[in-house]
DOKEPA-546656 format. One record per residue (C-alpha): y negated, x negated, z negated; residue in one letter. Coordinates in steps of 0.2 Angstrom, whole numbers, plus 5000, padded with zeros to 4 digits. Layout:
<sites>
YXZA...
</sites>
This chain:
<sites>
500050015000X498249955004X497149894994X495650014991X494549864986X493149774996X494049645006X493049475006X492749395021X492649215020X490849105020X490749045038X489148955038X488648935060X487748785065X486048795072X485648875093X484748755102X483948905109X484049035098X482849165105X481349195089X481649405089X481849505073X483549585072X483949705061X485749785059X487249695057X487349585069X489149475065X490449525053X489849525033X490049335026X489549235042X487849195039X486549185052X485848995056X485548915038X483948825041X484148675029X482348595024X482448415026X480948285022X479548225033X479848165051X480248315064X480148255083X479448355093X481248485098X481848465081X480148565075X480548695091X482348705085X481948715068X480648875067X482048945079X483348935067X482049035051X482549215050X481349345050X481349385031X480949205028X479749185041X478749335032X478949285016X478149115017X476749165030X476549305017X476149215003X475449055015X474048965004X472148945009X470648835004X469348914997X467948985008X466549024998X465548974979X466749084972X468149014979X467848874977X467248874955X468848974954X470048824959X469048694949X469548814935X471148814940X471448634940X470348594924X471648734913X472948684924X473148534932X472248454919X472748524906X470648554897X469748674897X467748744896X467448654879X468148474885X467648484902X466648314907X465948254923X467548154925X468548294921X467448374934X467548274945X469548254946X469448484949X468148454961X469148334970X470948424968X470148584975X469348504990X470848384993X472048564992X470848635007X471148475018X473248465014X473048625023X472148545041X473148385038X474948485040X474248575053X473548435065X475348345061X476348485065X474948485083X475348325086X477048335084X477048475096X475948395108X477148255110X475748155118X475247945118X474747895096X473647765093X474147655075X473047545070X473447405060X472347325049X472447215030X470647325026X470147465023X468547475014X468447655014X467247715000X467247864990X468248024997X467348154989X465748154996X466348145014X467448275010X466248375006X465148335023X466548325035X467448505028X465548565028X465548615010X464148505000X463148644998X464548784992X465348634980X463548594974X463048774971X464648814961X464648634951X463048694946X463548874937X465048784931X463648654920X463448514933X462548384944X463348354960X462448174962X463348154944X465248214947X465248124966X464547974952X465947974943X467447914961X467847704958X467947654976X469347634985X470047444982X470647425001X469447315008X468247185005X466947165020X466647215038X468247215046X469047345032X467147455034X467247455055X469347515053X468647645039X467347685053X468747705067X469747815055X468447925053X467947945073X469547965079X469848075068X468048175075X468648145089X470348215088X471348095093X473048065088X472847915079X473547865062X472847715051X474147605045X473747455029X474447385012X473847484993X473147364983X473247384967X471947274959X471147284976X469947104981X469247084967X467947164954X466347044953X465647004935X463846894935X464246804919X462846664915X462446654936X464346634943X465346734948X467146774938X468546894945X469147014933X470647144943X469947294950X470847464944X470547594956X472047674953X471947764937X471547914945X471747934964X471648134968X471748084988X473447984989X475048074992X476647984987X478147964998X479547944992X480847985004X479647885013X480347685010X480947535022X482047405018X481147235020X482047045022X481446895017X482246735018X484146715023X484746635038X485246685058X486946665064X487246685083X488846755091X489246815110X489946965114X490946995126X489847005139X489146835134X487946865128X486946785111X486946895099X485546855085X485946945065X484746915050X486046885034X485646855015X484046835008X482846974995X482647144999X481047214995X480647394994X479047495002X478647654998X477247765008X475647815001X474647965012X473247985013X472148125024X470748075034X469648215039X468448245056X466948285056X466748455061X468448485069X470248565059X470748385065X471348275048X472348135053X473248015041X473247815034X474947775029X474847635016X476347535009X476447474988X478047354986X479347404974X480947304971X482447354982X483747344965X482347464954X481047444941X482447404928X484147274927X484747344909X486247244909X484847064908X484147184895X485447224885X486047034886X484347004879X483446934894X481947034891X480746954902X481946944915X482647144915X480647144924X480747004935X481247054952X479947194949X478947094946X479146984960X479147134972X477347194966X476247074968X476347084987X475347224985X474447184972X473047094978X471947094995X471846924999X472746784988X472046654982X472846514995X472046364988X473946334984X475946344994X476446464983X474746584989X475146575005X476846625006X476246764995X475146795011X476146775025X477346895014X475847015014X475747015032X477747045038X478047155022X476547275031X477047255048X478947275047X478747435037X477347505050X478547465062X479847545057X479147695054X478347685074X480247665077X480647785070X479847925074X479847865094X481847885092X481648055086X480748085103X482548035114X481547965128X482047795134X481247645127X480447605143X479247745139X478847685123X477247595127X476647775136X476847865119X476647705108X474747595107X474747465093X473047405088X472947235080X471347225069X471147035070X472346925069X473546975053X474447105061X475146965073X476846965067X477147165074X477047075090X478646985086X479247095075X479547245088X480047115097X481447035085X481847275086X482047285101X483247125105X484447115088X484547275085X484347425099X485447265110X483847265125X483847105135X482546995129X481647005145X481347195144X481047215127X479447075131X478747205144X478747345132X478047215120X476447165130X476147345133X476047425116X474747295110X472947265108X472247125100X470347145093X469546975090X468246955076X467946805077X467546645086X467546505071X469046385078X469346375058X469746555055X470746595068X472546595056X473746455055X475446455046X476446315045X478246305053X479046255040X478546385026X479146525040X480946445043X480846445024X480346655022X480446715040X481946635049X482346755065X480546775067X480146575071X481846585081X480946735091X479346635092X479746495099X480646585111X479046685116X478046535116X479446455129X479646605140X477246575140X477546405144X478746395156X477346525164X476046405162X476846265169X477346385186X475546415186X474646235182X476346135184X475445935185X474245995170X475045955153X473645965144X473646135149X475346165139X474846095123X473346185121X473746365124X475546345115X475846455101X476246315090X475046175089X476345985088X475445945071X475945865056X476745995049X476746085066X476046255065X476046455074X474446495080X474246665076X472946705087X473646615103X475346745097X474346885097X473046855116X475046835121X475846955116X474547105120X474047175137X472047185132X471047025120X469547115117X467847055109X466647155098X465047105102X464247035122X463946885116X465446865106X466446945119X465646805133X466046665119X467946705116X468046695137X467146535139X467546445120X469146465111X470146555124X469446505140X471246405144X471846575143X470446655155X471346535169X472946575164X472746775162X471246805172X469546875165X470347065166X471447035151X469847015139X468547165138X467147195127X467047335115X465247315105X465547375085X464747535081X464547635063X465047835058X463447935056X464048045048X464347895033X463047775036X461647925036X461748105036X462748045019X462047895013X460147965017X460248155019X458448165016X458148065032X459648165039X458848335035X457148275040X458148205060X458948415060X457148495059X456648395074X458248365085X458448565081X460348555074X461648435066X462448375085X461648195084X462948175070X464248205083X463248125096X462048005092X461147965106X460248155102X459048035089X458047995104X457348175102X456448125086X455647975096X454148135101X453848135086X453247955081X451548005081X451548135073X450748155053X451648265044X453148195051X452848005048X452148015031X453448115026X454947975037X453947875023X454047955009X456047975010X455947775011X454647754996X456047894986X457547794992X456647644985X456447704968X458147744966X458747614969X457547524955X458147624946X459847554947X459147374947X458347414930X460047474923X461047344929X459947194928X458447234915X457347164931X455847284935X455447304952X453947384959X454547524973X452947464982X453447304990X454247255002X456247264997X457247135007X458947155008X460447015011X462247125005X463747045015X465046935013X464546775006X464846645018X463946475026X463846545040X462946715036X461846555026X461346645010X460846475007X459446465019X458846635013X459046574993X457946395000X456646515009X456346584993X456246454984X455046384996X453946564994X454146554974X453346364977X452146414987X451546574975X451546414964X450146314969X449046464973X447446544962X447746704954X446546774966X447646684978X449246764975X448346904974X448446914993X449946874995X451447005002X452447064986X454047044991X455747094979X457346984987X458847084983X460746984986X462347054982X464146994991X465746924983X466546734989X468046714986X469246654974X469246514981X467746464990X467146344978X465346324989X464946534993X465146524971X463846384972X462746514982X462846644971X462346524954X460946464965X460246644967X460446684949X459646524943X458346554954X458146764949X457946674929X456446564933X455746694948X455846844935X455346764919X453546664927X452346804920X450846684933X452046774946X452546954940X452847054954X452246954968X454246894968X455946954960X457446904965X459047024960X460846974962X461747144964X463647114957X465047184961X464247234978X465547414989X465547565001X464647664987X463147524983X462847504999X462547675002X461047664986X460247504996X460247515015X459347675013X457947595004X457747405013X456147375021X457047225031X458947165029X459246975035X460646925048X460546775048X462046695053X462046515063X461946585082X463846595090X464646635073X464246805070X465646895080X464747055080X463947145062X463747315058X462647305044X461447235055X461847445063X461747525046X459947455041X459047515056X460247685059X459247695043X457347665047X457547495040X457147315051X458047145054X457546965054X459146905063X459446755075X460246795093X461846815084X463046975088X462447125089X460547095084X460747035106X460947195111X460047325096X458747195101X458947285120X459047455115X457547445102X456447335110X455547175104X454347205097X455447285082X456347145076X456146995071X456946865078X456946685075X458246535077X458846425089X460046485104X462046475101X462446375117X460946245110X462246245094X463446105099X462045985105X461446005090X462745975081X463345825092X461345765088X461745755069X463145675070X462645515085X460545525084X459245545073X459245675061X458045725049X457745875035X456345995036X454845935026X454746125018X456546125015X456545935010X455245994997X456446154992X457846034988X456345914976X456046054964X457846084965X458645924959X457345904947X457946054936X456846204940X458346304942X459746244930X460746084931X460446004948X462245934951X462846144949X462046154966X461845964976X463646014987X462446154994X461046004997X462445865004X463145995015X461145995022X460545805022X462245715020X463445785029X462745845044X462346045042X463346125053X462546295048X461146215057X460246285037X458646135041X458646175062X458246345059X457246355043X455446315050X455646475063X456246585047X454846495035X453646565051X454746745053X454546785037X452546755036X452446865053X453547015043X452546995028X451147045040X451647155048X452147235033X450547265027X449947385043X450947525035X450547615049X451147515060X452747475054X453147665049X453047665072X454447515073X455247605058X455247775068X455547705086X457147595078X457847745073X457547855089X458447705101X460247665086X461247825099X462347675105X462847635091X464047755085X465847705080X466247885094X465547775108X466747645103X468447725101X468047815116X468047665127X469447585116X470447765122X469947745139X470147535143X471547495131X472547615124X472547755139X472547915127X471648085126X470748195113X472148335106X471448505112X471148575095X470548775102X472148855096X471948805078X
</sites>
């Protein structure tokens, strides 16, 4: 007799259908107990084909529930306040009674982050569905600055946040001030990368940045007794802008050995074995575009021990220190930007850093490409990798290793893919600044990569020899391996050989690299491989965010804020340069910015400065070629001149505040000596009652992006005085001019193009030209050489102890007087002093100065990073923006 109970059918799960139609299915469509195709949720990394299949496999009730409860960010003041209060009470576990400004910053950031995440996810999905070519920007530095203010402005909700925070009892300025600058860079290289990420997102290009997540940055600079002291920069205490991707990890190999064997087809196969494994963990940072939903990704890698954080066996046996040794050794890789490489261990750590970062990034890029199931020959059609300077050059070798050793491609086929994938941006014309690593270090740390470098070099030199059969010296000059003691790997040569395009970053720079350091490569590859993309800056941060009142004034005359997306619209304000009301407001904005900086100077240094004085600013990385030493020698000359005048004559002298800022590399002794001299001069001048407000000397410690946003809008004059032919481009010059400051500078880097755009009458140029520098240096060594008389007086004042112990500063004096004056400080000093006198005269005519200021800003349309990115996209990357109309 049959049982009356319902018989259970065994559960059977169907595999997802490749093309399951998206329809509403009602009623029974299968025997009881047989499920619909099951959607298995997974971690990141769907390819375009997979994501469509997954979408098709999601049952309609699930889809409906997700869509019904899909979150959306705040849209108005009330919504913003609700989000802030929710985060204060639930995320931070605080209340109305103990919510301070730091908590308000945290909650406000989280509210904006929630909005960013939604657009970020949609952007990544849109880019995956489109399956178009992506750009990957590899930079060891990303000097991002504060993220909250940038997110507010790019999303277009700063006014909403300001009103909402006010109702909750906070000033938006105080809340923004709580954020610590992301310590992911040091100078212009990192800030350029940050501007480029902003432009890539704002212009809707599919792009990712790849860098390292430094726990302590380069360092936090403190000035103690006039000396630079480096302390760790603890910036990661609370960082709401990053997302740990603990599911995205890569094992990175170091050391070990290589074994070779021959397969059945006679092909030699290499295997890299043994050594040490370090785990790379991904952290993602959303990069919002301005006035667009596009939100791109910056992926930063952090290092961890592959064996875990803790060795329990060692701990239990009482070996407590070594129980965490593996983790400590691994974490040093991503601890500090530019570890001091004066020691061999420092050099090894730097090379380790570079390989760790590029190997993890290449693994990620290749993984993403393989999901498309395309043929390898299509790799350059889907992937463009830009090398920001030589730091990521090992990516060239790593991609060749992946294609040859892991994917089994023939050597020449793989190399063709590699060279069509990479572009290389050079940032220096100084031969000593081009990276080199010793062959023994490579052999020890990356044995397989050294073999591949030798293979690449042989392949390249054979092609050179075929082209120049009798020129053995040419082979030595272009070789990737320098035949020195010990042998060295020339990373710039490797980058050139491994890339399809090499670009300089200003017209003069691009011409110089083709006629000096890379002259032979132009002969080998032809001039078409080398191009120029003059640097630019993002007006969103460097005008709209840094100088909101000026941005508002400009938009009132241009009719909109479109100039923030098309900087050439600034030209419209030139029509108002004679408008009295416009000029008055222009001057008032500059004065208000100077008052704000004066308050900061008083708060941080204790020195009172007069906002009516001329603010003369040089803020940048401290380096002899940037010639901060010439600036401070000029300040001493000015001080000595003032001291020689009667009190009545001094009153006729233009008051000036000389403001310095910037970090010296920990191992760069001369740069540290320059900082010490600046502070020593300040200690004397600022306390000299005879001088009073006629001259002040200020060094602002720990210069970073957020300080730049305060300093740059307050500048009357900025100094870009590098020895001609040494500065590749410079971008701070562009930032200062965009904010209405004038420039004193040499004919170097982008100063030349700025002069062409704004007019010679609006810039103060001085000094020798790049084409004369080598002859002058030769004359210093082999001809007659005398130090400029005015500079001699400066040296005498230092040597007699006017500014403290003379021996503390003798290195700077000896470099000029006894060791050839490589950076032409003496040769340019007279011209520099004369030009400073012209500055004083021009500043006294305030009406004329305001005209120069307005004209300069109006003519800065060329120097937008948006223009740069479009040039890279068209001339190097071959990519198109991705439409967002359907979003």
